[in-house]
A tleap script that builds the chain and sets N, CA, C and O, in Angstrom:
source leaprc.protein.ff14SB
mol = sequence {
  NMET SER GLY ARG LEU PRO SER GLY VAL LEU
  VAL SER ALA LEU LEU ARG ARG VAL ASN ASP
  ALA GLY GLY SER ALA ALA VAL LEU ALA LYS
  GLY ASP PRO HIE GLY GLY ALA ILE LEU VAL
  ILE THR ALA LEU ARG GLY GLU ASP GLN ARG
  LEU PHE GLU ARG GLY ILE GLY PRO ASN GLY
  GLN VAL ALA LEU ILE GLU SER THR PRO ALA
  LYS ASP LEU ASP GLY TYR CYS GLN ARG ARG
  ARG ALA ARG ASP PRO ASP LEU TRP LEU ILE
  GLU LEU ASP VAL ALA SER ALA GLN GLN PHE
  ALA ALA GLU THR ILE LEU PHE CASP
}
set mol.1.N position { 246.395 61.589 263.054 }
set mol.1.CA position { 247.398 62.200 262.039 }
set mol.1.C position { 246.873 63.410 261.308 }
set mol.1.O position { 245.764 63.432 260.774 }
set mol.2.N position { 247.735 64.425 261.309 }
set mol.2.CA position { 247.309 65.800 260.736 }
set mol.2.C position { 247.224 65.600 259.122 }
set mol.2.O position { 247.775 64.643 258.579 }
set mol.3.N position { 246.549 66.499 258.461 }
set mol.3.CA position { 246.352 66.417 257.074 }
set mol.3.C position { 247.370 67.440 256.505 }
set mol.3.O position { 247.455 67.659 255.297 }
set mol.4.N position { 248.121 68.043 257.419 }
set mol.4.CA position { 249.260 69.003 256.736 }
set mol.4.C position { 250.285 68.228 256.292 }
set mol.4.O position { 250.498 67.102 256.744 }
set mol.5.N position { 251.113 68.883 255.211 }
set mol.5.CA position { 252.282 68.302 254.746 }
set mol.5.C position { 253.454 68.856 255.857 }
set mol.5.O position { 253.391 69.933 256.448 }
set mol.6.N position { 254.313 68.052 255.960 }
set mol.6.CA position { 255.617 68.319 256.921 }
set mol.6.C position { 256.254 69.636 256.308 }
set mol.6.O position { 256.248 69.972 255.124 }
set mol.7.N position { 256.792 70.287 257.368 }
set mol.7.CA position { 257.539 71.512 256.879 }
set mol.7.C position { 258.645 71.375 255.899 }
set mol.7.O position { 258.823 72.150 254.960 }
set mol.8.N position { 259.355 70.374 256.167 }
set mol.8.CA position { 260.527 70.183 255.084 }
set mol.8.C position { 260.007 69.942 253.682 }
set mol.8.O position { 260.686 70.337 252.734 }
set mol.9.N position { 258.844 69.318 253.477 }
set mol.9.CA position { 258.361 69.263 252.175 }
set mol.9.C position { 257.688 70.828 251.639 }
set mol.9.O position { 257.765 71.236 250.481 }
set mol.10.N position { 257.177 71.393 252.527 }
set mol.10.CA position { 256.528 72.668 252.138 }
set mol.10.C position { 257.785 73.687 251.918 }
set mol.10.O position { 257.754 74.504 250.998 }
set mol.11.N position { 258.796 73.601 252.735 }
set mol.11.CA position { 260.038 74.325 252.335 }
set mol.11.C position { 260.746 73.971 250.940 }
set mol.11.O position { 261.131 74.812 250.127 }
set mol.12.N position { 260.844 72.678 250.814 }
set mol.12.CA position { 261.287 72.299 249.475 }
set mol.12.C position { 260.425 72.641 248.210 }
set mol.12.O position { 260.954 72.734 247.103 }
set mol.13.N position { 259.097 72.824 248.406 }
set mol.13.CA position { 258.224 72.981 247.212 }
set mol.13.C position { 258.313 74.574 247.144 }
set mol.13.O position { 258.068 75.100 246.058 }
set mol.14.N position { 258.631 75.334 248.184 }
set mol.14.CA position { 258.652 76.806 247.987 }
set mol.14.C position { 260.122 77.136 247.243 }
set mol.14.O position { 260.130 77.900 246.278 }
set mol.15.N position { 261.162 76.627 247.654 }
set mol.15.CA position { 262.353 76.680 247.041 }
set mol.15.C position { 262.372 76.403 245.514 }
set mol.15.O position { 262.948 77.099 244.678 }
set mol.16.N position { 261.718 75.382 245.305 }
set mol.16.CA position { 261.684 74.991 243.822 }
set mol.16.C position { 260.882 75.873 243.092 }
set mol.16.O position { 261.325 76.231 242.001 }
set mol.17.N position { 259.580 76.387 243.529 }
set mol.17.CA position { 258.774 77.271 242.899 }
set mol.17.C position { 259.503 78.592 242.559 }
set mol.17.O position { 259.466 79.058 241.420 }
set mol.18.N position { 260.166 79.182 243.575 }
set mol.18.CA position { 260.859 80.357 243.544 }
set mol.18.C position { 262.074 80.280 242.434 }
set mol.18.O position { 262.179 81.150 241.570 }
set mol.19.N position { 262.898 79.272 242.520 }
set mol.19.CA position { 263.855 79.078 241.493 }
set mol.19.C position { 263.269 78.845 240.161 }
set mol.19.O position { 263.694 79.490 239.202 }
set mol.20.N position { 262.356 78.003 240.025 }
set mol.20.CA position { 261.648 77.964 238.766 }
set mol.20.C position { 261.083 79.172 238.055 }
set mol.20.O position { 260.856 79.194 236.845 }
set mol.21.N position { 260.863 80.223 238.931 }
set mol.21.CA position { 260.180 81.552 238.528 }
set mol.21.C position { 261.444 82.470 238.217 }
set mol.21.O position { 261.174 83.624 237.885 }
set mol.22.N position { 262.808 82.107 238.281 }
set mol.22.CA position { 263.911 82.891 238.095 }
set mol.22.C position { 264.358 83.829 239.219 }
set mol.22.O position { 265.064 84.826 239.064 }
set mol.23.N position { 263.866 83.386 240.343 }
set mol.23.CA position { 264.248 84.028 241.627 }
set mol.23.C position { 265.237 83.280 242.293 }
set mol.23.O position { 265.623 82.223 241.793 }
set mol.24.N position { 265.733 83.723 243.438 }
set mol.24.CA position { 266.552 82.925 244.374 }
set mol.24.C position { 265.871 82.748 245.756 }
set mol.24.O position { 265.175 83.604 246.302 }
set mol.25.N position { 266.169 81.510 246.250 }
set mol.25.CA position { 265.580 81.121 247.611 }
set mol.25.C position { 266.714 80.413 248.377 }
set mol.25.O position { 267.568 79.728 247.813 }
set mol.26.N position { 266.660 80.626 249.673 }
set mol.26.CA position { 267.795 79.981 250.494 }
set mol.26.C position { 267.212 79.618 251.797 }
set mol.26.O position { 266.273 80.301 252.207 }
set mol.27.N position { 267.669 78.582 252.536 }
set mol.27.CA position { 267.418 78.121 253.769 }
set mol.27.C position { 268.344 78.741 254.443 }
set mol.27.O position { 269.505 78.407 254.207 }
set mol.28.N position { 268.099 79.762 255.415 }
set mol.28.CA position { 269.158 80.350 256.343 }
set mol.28.C position { 269.355 79.613 257.674 }
set mol.28.O position { 270.392 79.559 258.335 }
set mol.29.N position { 268.007 78.983 257.979 }
set mol.29.CA position { 268.087 77.977 259.199 }
set mol.29.C position { 267.355 76.911 259.101 }
set mol.29.O position { 266.152 77.152 258.998 }
set mol.30.N position { 267.699 75.658 259.096 }
set mol.30.CA position { 266.923 74.475 258.941 }
set mol.30.C position { 266.195 74.048 260.329 }
set mol.30.O position { 266.814 73.894 261.382 }
set mol.31.N position { 264.888 73.889 260.191 }
set mol.31.CA position { 264.175 73.628 261.305 }
set mol.31.C position { 263.875 72.127 261.331 }
set mol.31.O position { 264.482 71.285 260.670 }
set mol.32.N position { 262.866 71.896 262.174 }
set mol.32.CA position { 262.383 70.443 262.309 }
set mol.32.C position { 261.513 69.989 260.927 }
set mol.32.O position { 260.494 70.547 260.519 }
set mol.33.N position { 262.094 68.996 260.408 }
set mol.33.CA position { 261.407 68.603 259.062 }
set mol.33.C position { 259.927 68.167 259.054 }
set mol.33.O position { 259.274 68.045 258.017 }
set mol.34.N position { 259.491 67.960 260.192 }
set mol.34.CA position { 258.118 67.388 260.382 }
set mol.34.C position { 256.984 68.490 260.784 }
set mol.34.O position { 255.877 68.435 260.248 }
set mol.35.N position { 257.263 69.375 261.634 }
set mol.35.CA position { 256.392 70.412 262.354 }
set mol.35.C position { 257.014 71.670 262.604 }
set mol.35.O position { 256.394 72.476 263.297 }
set mol.36.N position { 258.126 71.971 262.159 }
set mol.36.CA position { 258.776 73.347 262.512 }
set mol.36.C position { 257.881 74.482 261.875 }
set mol.36.O position { 257.270 74.369 260.812 }
set mol.37.N position { 257.901 75.559 262.669 }
set mol.37.CA position { 257.293 76.737 262.094 }
set mol.37.C position { 258.209 77.396 260.948 }
set mol.37.O position { 259.437 77.364 261.023 }
set mol.38.N position { 257.528 77.986 259.900 }
set mol.38.CA position { 258.340 78.603 258.867 }
set mol.38.C position { 258.252 80.107 258.909 }
set mol.38.O position { 257.158 80.670 258.949 }
set mol.39.N position { 259.401 80.766 258.900 }
set mol.39.CA position { 259.431 82.191 258.733 }
set mol.39.C position { 260.118 82.559 257.339 }
set mol.39.O position { 261.169 81.988 257.047 }
set mol.40.N position { 259.677 83.292 256.657 }
set mol.40.CA position { 259.917 83.749 255.273 }
set mol.40.C position { 260.327 85.197 255.322 }
set mol.40.O position { 259.566 86.115 255.626 }
set mol.41.N position { 261.740 85.337 254.962 }
set mol.41.CA position { 262.015 86.795 254.774 }
set mol.41.C position { 261.925 87.077 253.326 }
set mol.41.O position { 262.622 86.359 252.609 }
set mol.42.N position { 261.161 88.036 252.723 }
set mol.42.CA position { 260.984 88.340 251.305 }
set mol.42.C position { 261.829 89.631 251.116 }
set mol.42.O position { 262.025 90.472 251.994 }
set mol.43.N position { 262.321 89.668 249.791 }
set mol.43.CA position { 263.035 90.715 249.240 }
set mol.43.C position { 262.832 90.915 247.869 }
set mol.43.O position { 262.211 90.011 247.311 }
set mol.44.N position { 263.214 91.923 247.133 }
set mol.44.CA position { 263.416 92.116 245.712 }
set mol.44.C position { 264.717 92.590 245.426 }
set mol.44.O position { 264.875 93.805 245.547 }
set mol.45.N position { 265.644 91.935 245.089 }
set mol.45.CA position { 267.098 92.358 244.714 }
set mol.45.C position { 267.522 92.788 246.134 }
set mol.45.O position { 268.040 93.903 246.202 }
set mol.46.N position { 267.418 92.245 247.023 }
set mol.46.CA position { 267.906 92.369 248.292 }
set mol.46.C position { 267.345 93.751 249.093 }
set mol.46.O position { 267.872 94.162 250.127 }
set mol.47.N position { 266.409 94.273 248.566 }
set mol.47.CA position { 265.810 95.357 249.201 }
set mol.47.C position { 264.472 95.310 249.837 }
set mol.47.O position { 263.686 94.475 249.389 }
set mol.48.N position { 264.121 96.012 250.731 }
set mol.48.CA position { 262.758 95.971 251.263 }
set mol.48.C position { 262.480 94.791 251.969 }
set mol.48.O position { 261.315 94.402 251.891 }
set mol.49.N position { 263.271 94.118 252.645 }
set mol.49.CA position { 263.003 93.033 253.382 }
set mol.49.C position { 261.807 93.089 254.386 }
set mol.49.O position { 261.549 94.039 255.126 }
set mol.50.N position { 261.077 91.844 254.283 }
set mol.50.CA position { 259.827 91.642 255.153 }
set mol.50.C position { 259.739 90.346 255.512 }
set mol.50.O position { 260.128 89.435 254.782 }
set mol.51.N position { 259.173 90.159 256.768 }
set mol.51.CA position { 259.163 88.931 257.465 }
set mol.51.C position { 257.619 88.492 257.629 }
set mol.51.O position { 256.749 89.209 258.124 }
set mol.52.N position { 257.443 87.260 257.155 }
set mol.52.CA position { 256.166 86.574 257.166 }
set mol.52.C position { 256.236 85.203 257.766 }
set mol.52.O position { 257.190 84.432 257.666 }
set mol.53.N position { 254.963 84.965 258.487 }
set mol.53.CA position { 254.826 83.670 259.062 }
set mol.53.C position { 253.477 83.016 258.913 }
set mol.53.O position { 252.576 83.820 258.671 }
set mol.54.N position { 253.124 81.761 259.000 }
set mol.54.CA position { 251.902 81.493 259.109 }
set mol.54.C position { 251.360 81.423 260.418 }
set mol.54.O position { 251.934 80.949 261.398 }
set mol.55.N position { 249.796 82.107 260.371 }
set mol.55.CA position { 249.340 82.385 261.606 }
set mol.55.C position { 247.798 82.532 261.436 }
set mol.55.O position { 247.370 82.450 260.285 }
set mol.56.N position { 247.003 82.720 262.352 }
set mol.56.CA position { 245.664 82.993 262.189 }
set mol.56.C position { 245.359 84.459 262.012 }
set mol.56.O position { 245.726 85.318 262.814 }
set mol.57.N position { 244.620 84.712 260.841 }
set mol.57.CA position { 244.354 86.161 260.560 }
set mol.57.C position { 243.265 86.711 261.322 }
set mol.57.O position { 242.842 86.000 262.233 }
set mol.58.N position { 242.719 87.844 261.134 }
set mol.58.CA position { 241.672 88.441 261.917 }
set mol.58.C position { 240.368 87.880 261.690 }
set mol.58.O position { 239.480 88.101 262.513 }
set mol.59.N position { 240.129 87.112 260.572 }
set mol.59.CA position { 239.023 86.437 260.376 }
set mol.59.C position { 238.831 84.932 260.832 }
set mol.59.O position { 237.847 84.253 260.537 }
set mol.60.N position { 239.860 84.523 261.558 }
set mol.60.CA position { 239.990 83.123 262.224 }
set mol.60.C position { 240.578 82.293 261.405 }
set mol.60.O position { 240.841 81.177 261.854 }
set mol.61.N position { 240.880 82.558 260.222 }
set mol.61.CA position { 241.524 81.636 259.095 }
set mol.61.C position { 243.106 81.793 259.139 }
set mol.61.O position { 243.749 82.762 259.544 }
set mol.62.N position { 243.572 80.579 258.614 }
set mol.62.CA position { 244.909 80.457 258.464 }
set mol.62.C position { 245.465 81.593 257.429 }
set mol.62.O position { 244.986 81.569 256.296 }
set mol.63.N position { 246.348 82.490 257.709 }
set mol.63.CA position { 246.799 83.364 257.005 }
set mol.63.C position { 248.453 83.643 257.191 }
set mol.63.O position { 249.139 83.304 258.155 }
set mol.64.N position { 248.877 84.349 256.005 }
set mol.64.CA position { 250.231 84.626 256.097 }
set mol.64.C position { 250.339 85.959 256.860 }
set mol.64.O position { 249.842 86.964 256.352 }
set mol.65.N position { 250.947 86.019 258.027 }
set mol.65.CA position { 250.932 87.268 258.741 }
set mol.65.C position { 252.399 87.990 258.658 }
set mol.65.O position { 253.446 87.347 258.737 }
set mol.66.N position { 252.342 89.343 258.497 }
set mol.66.CA position { 253.571 90.061 258.496 }
set mol.66.C position { 253.933 90.297 259.809 }
set mol.66.O position { 253.084 90.706 260.602 }
set mol.67.N position { 255.121 90.088 260.163 }
set mol.67.CA position { 255.704 90.276 261.546 }
set mol.67.C position { 257.103 90.797 261.457 }
set mol.67.O position { 258.047 90.391 262.135 }
set mol.68.N position { 257.143 91.872 260.423 }
set mol.68.CA position { 258.527 92.457 260.237 }
set mol.68.C position { 258.707 93.418 261.479 }
set mol.68.O position { 257.887 94.299 261.736 }
set mol.69.N position { 259.858 93.179 262.238 }
set mol.69.CA position { 260.206 94.279 263.282 }
set mol.69.C position { 260.556 95.605 262.649 }
set mol.69.O position { 261.062 95.736 261.534 }
set mol.70.N position { 260.250 96.517 263.435 }
set mol.70.CA position { 260.638 97.923 263.153 }
set mol.70.C position { 262.062 98.239 262.817 }
set mol.70.O position { 262.434 99.170 262.103 }
set mol.71.N position { 262.884 97.270 263.470 }
set mol.71.CA position { 264.400 97.499 263.145 }
set mol.71.C position { 265.219 96.175 263.600 }
set mol.71.O position { 264.733 95.434 264.454 }
set mol.72.N position { 266.250 95.950 263.112 }
set mol.72.CA position { 267.089 94.846 263.383 }
set mol.72.C position { 266.296 93.470 263.012 }
set mol.72.O position { 266.083 92.630 263.887 }
set mol.73.N position { 265.912 93.305 261.793 }
set mol.73.CA position { 265.490 91.972 261.343 }
set mol.73.C position { 266.306 90.776 261.712 }
set mol.73.O position { 265.816 89.783 262.249 }
set mol.74.N position { 267.573 90.906 261.403 }
set mol.74.CA position { 268.590 89.954 261.767 }
set mol.74.C position { 268.544 89.244 263.198 }
set mol.74.O position { 268.497 88.033 263.414 }
set mol.75.N position { 268.570 90.351 264.174 }
set mol.75.CA position { 268.595 90.105 265.534 }
set mol.75.C position { 267.217 89.511 266.026 }
set mol.75.O position { 267.208 88.771 267.010 }
set mol.76.N position { 266.128 89.805 265.397 }
set mol.76.CA position { 264.728 89.428 265.666 }
set mol.76.C position { 264.759 87.946 265.243 }
set mol.76.O position { 264.225 87.137 266.002 }
set mol.77.N position { 265.312 87.527 264.145 }
set mol.77.CA position { 265.304 86.127 263.649 }
set mol.77.C position { 266.251 85.337 264.470 }
set mol.77.O position { 265.961 84.175 264.754 }
set mol.78.N position { 267.414 85.896 264.894 }
set mol.78.CA position { 268.297 85.124 265.823 }
set mol.78.C position { 267.559 84.807 267.098 }
set mol.78.O position { 267.623 83.667 267.557 }
set mol.79.N position { 266.864 85.750 267.692 }
set mol.79.CA position { 266.210 85.605 269.042 }
set mol.79.C position { 265.104 84.621 268.751 }
set mol.79.O position { 265.012 83.674 269.532 }
set mol.80.N position { 264.381 84.687 267.905 }
set mol.80.CA position { 263.258 83.629 267.550 }
set mol.80.C position { 263.990 82.169 267.469 }
set mol.80.O position { 263.539 81.235 268.132 }
set mol.81.N position { 265.146 82.006 266.627 }
set mol.81.CA position { 265.662 80.748 266.608 }
set mol.81.C position { 266.230 80.161 267.801 }
set mol.81.O position { 266.294 78.945 267.983 }
set mol.82.N position { 266.703 81.167 268.731 }
set mol.82.CA position { 267.190 80.819 269.954 }
set mol.82.C position { 266.116 80.291 270.955 }
set mol.82.O position { 266.409 79.501 271.853 }
set mol.83.N position { 264.869 80.764 270.753 }
set mol.83.CA position { 263.713 80.125 271.572 }
set mol.83.C position { 263.061 79.024 271.004 }
set mol.83.O position { 262.340 78.309 271.699 }
set mol.84.N position { 263.257 78.793 269.688 }
set mol.84.CA position { 262.439 77.763 268.917 }
set mol.84.C position { 263.616 77.282 267.970 }
set mol.84.O position { 263.770 77.889 266.911 }
set mol.85.N position { 264.399 76.296 268.269 }
set mol.85.CA position { 265.379 75.649 267.464 }
set mol.85.C position { 264.601 74.908 266.427 }
set mol.85.O position { 265.361 74.488 265.554 }
set mol.86.N position { 263.447 74.626 266.235 }
set mol.86.CA position { 262.708 73.771 265.251 }
set mol.86.C position { 262.213 74.633 264.229 }
set mol.86.O position { 261.601 74.125 263.290 }
set mol.87.N position { 262.404 75.954 264.281 }
set mol.87.CA position { 262.022 77.001 263.427 }
set mol.87.C position { 262.800 77.067 262.030 }
set mol.87.O position { 264.030 77.114 262.067 }
set mol.88.N position { 262.137 77.071 260.806 }
set mol.88.CA position { 262.842 77.240 259.673 }
set mol.88.C position { 262.935 78.834 259.319 }
set mol.88.O position { 261.992 79.594 259.538 }
set mol.89.N position { 264.129 79.242 258.768 }
set mol.89.CA position { 264.139 80.518 258.428 }
set mol.89.C position { 264.575 80.577 256.666 }
set mol.89.O position { 265.691 80.280 256.238 }
set mol.90.N position { 263.610 80.950 255.967 }
set mol.90.CA position { 263.704 81.034 254.553 }
set mol.90.C position { 263.642 82.421 254.007 }
set mol.90.O position { 262.878 83.291 254.426 }
set mol.91.N position { 264.549 82.565 252.992 }
set mol.91.CA position { 264.802 84.020 252.418 }
set mol.91.C position { 264.447 83.742 250.849 }
set mol.91.O position { 264.906 82.828 250.164 }
set mol.92.N position { 263.572 84.691 250.466 }
set mol.92.CA position { 263.132 84.749 249.104 }
set mol.92.C position { 263.317 85.959 248.428 }
set mol.92.O position { 262.807 86.961 248.931 }
set mol.93.N position { 264.007 86.070 247.290 }
set mol.93.CA position { 264.244 87.057 246.496 }
set mol.93.C position { 263.812 87.019 245.225 }
set mol.93.O position { 264.593 86.593 244.375 }
set mol.94.N position { 262.591 87.419 244.867 }
set mol.94.CA position { 261.812 87.192 243.761 }
set mol.94.C position { 260.554 88.228 243.766 }
set mol.94.O position { 260.038 88.643 244.804 }
set mol.95.N position { 260.144 88.580 242.465 }
set mol.95.CA position { 258.863 89.393 242.513 }
set mol.95.C position { 257.718 88.572 242.919 }
set mol.95.O position { 257.546 87.422 242.515 }
set mol.96.N position { 256.911 89.213 243.756 }
set mol.96.CA position { 255.678 88.361 244.215 }
set mol.96.C position { 256.037 87.433 245.308 }
set mol.96.O position { 255.304 86.452 245.433 }
set mol.97.N position { 257.110 87.575 246.186 }
set mol.97.CA position { 257.551 86.684 247.110 }
set mol.97.C position { 256.389 86.340 248.036 }
set mol.97.O position { 256.102 85.173 248.301 }
set mol.98.N position { 255.744 87.373 248.509 }
set mol.98.CA position { 254.619 87.066 249.507 }
set mol.98.C position { 253.790 86.179 248.925 }
set mol.98.O position { 253.415 85.214 249.592 }
set mol.99.N position { 253.369 86.336 247.627 }
set mol.99.CA position { 252.350 85.517 247.164 }
set mol.99.C position { 252.810 84.082 246.950 }
set mol.99.O position { 251.996 83.192 247.193 }
set mol.100.N position { 254.088 83.746 246.499 }
set mol.100.CA position { 254.758 82.442 246.450 }
set mol.100.C position { 254.590 81.684 247.838 }
set mol.100.O position { 254.158 80.543 248.001 }
set mol.101.N position { 255.043 82.604 248.824 }
set mol.101.CA position { 254.966 82.095 250.136 }
set mol.101.C position { 253.586 81.600 250.671 }
set mol.101.O position { 253.441 80.533 251.267 }
set mol.102.N position { 252.631 82.451 250.406 }
set mol.102.CA position { 251.271 82.132 250.698 }
set mol.102.C position { 250.588 80.904 249.963 }
set mol.102.O position { 249.832 80.091 250.494 }
set mol.103.N position { 251.026 80.927 248.550 }
set mol.103.CA position { 250.442 79.869 247.824 }
set mol.103.C position { 250.882 78.628 248.196 }
set mol.103.O position { 250.149 77.642 248.115 }
set mol.104.N position { 252.270 78.570 248.689 }
set mol.104.CA position { 252.812 77.398 249.119 }
set mol.104.C position { 252.636 76.905 250.543 }
set mol.104.O position { 252.335 75.717 250.657 }
set mol.105.N position { 252.765 77.577 251.570 }
set mol.105.CA position { 252.707 77.225 252.883 }
set mol.105.C position { 251.408 77.323 253.442 }
set mol.105.O position { 251.282 76.768 254.533 }
set mol.106.N position { 250.335 77.929 252.937 }
set mol.106.CA position { 248.979 78.172 253.413 }
set mol.106.C position { 248.020 77.058 252.920 }
set mol.106.O position { 247.142 76.574 253.635 }
set mol.107.N position { 248.232 76.738 251.799 }
set mol.107.CA position { 247.265 75.715 251.212 }
set mol.107.C position { 247.711 74.527 251.046 }
set mol.107.O position { 247.485 73.991 249.961 }
set mol.108.N position { 248.415 73.843 252.012 }
set mol.108.CA position { 248.873 72.349 251.941 }
set mol.108.C position { 247.828 71.550 252.226 }
set mol.108.O position { 247.969 70.327 252.227 }
savepdb mol mol.pdb
quit
């Protein structure tokens, strides 16, 4: 058994933390509640959207990796979901959204 928390629990915690901080958070696509990967779209007042996901950083440690496509973020997310229906797609609109995501989904 893995020591990681299930994806559904991590997503719930992330949504709650962002809402408690006065931001907004939404599940755009619900994935597997136990082990689905989590993609996080961050924005501040709807501007400057960026995409992050949990991965292995350059030092070999678990990190929040930016994978924002150069164009067509929506199309990229749709293609990822088509290939991986277990994938969660979460949108955060709050100051320091990347920090909220890292603190919640990396250190479970």
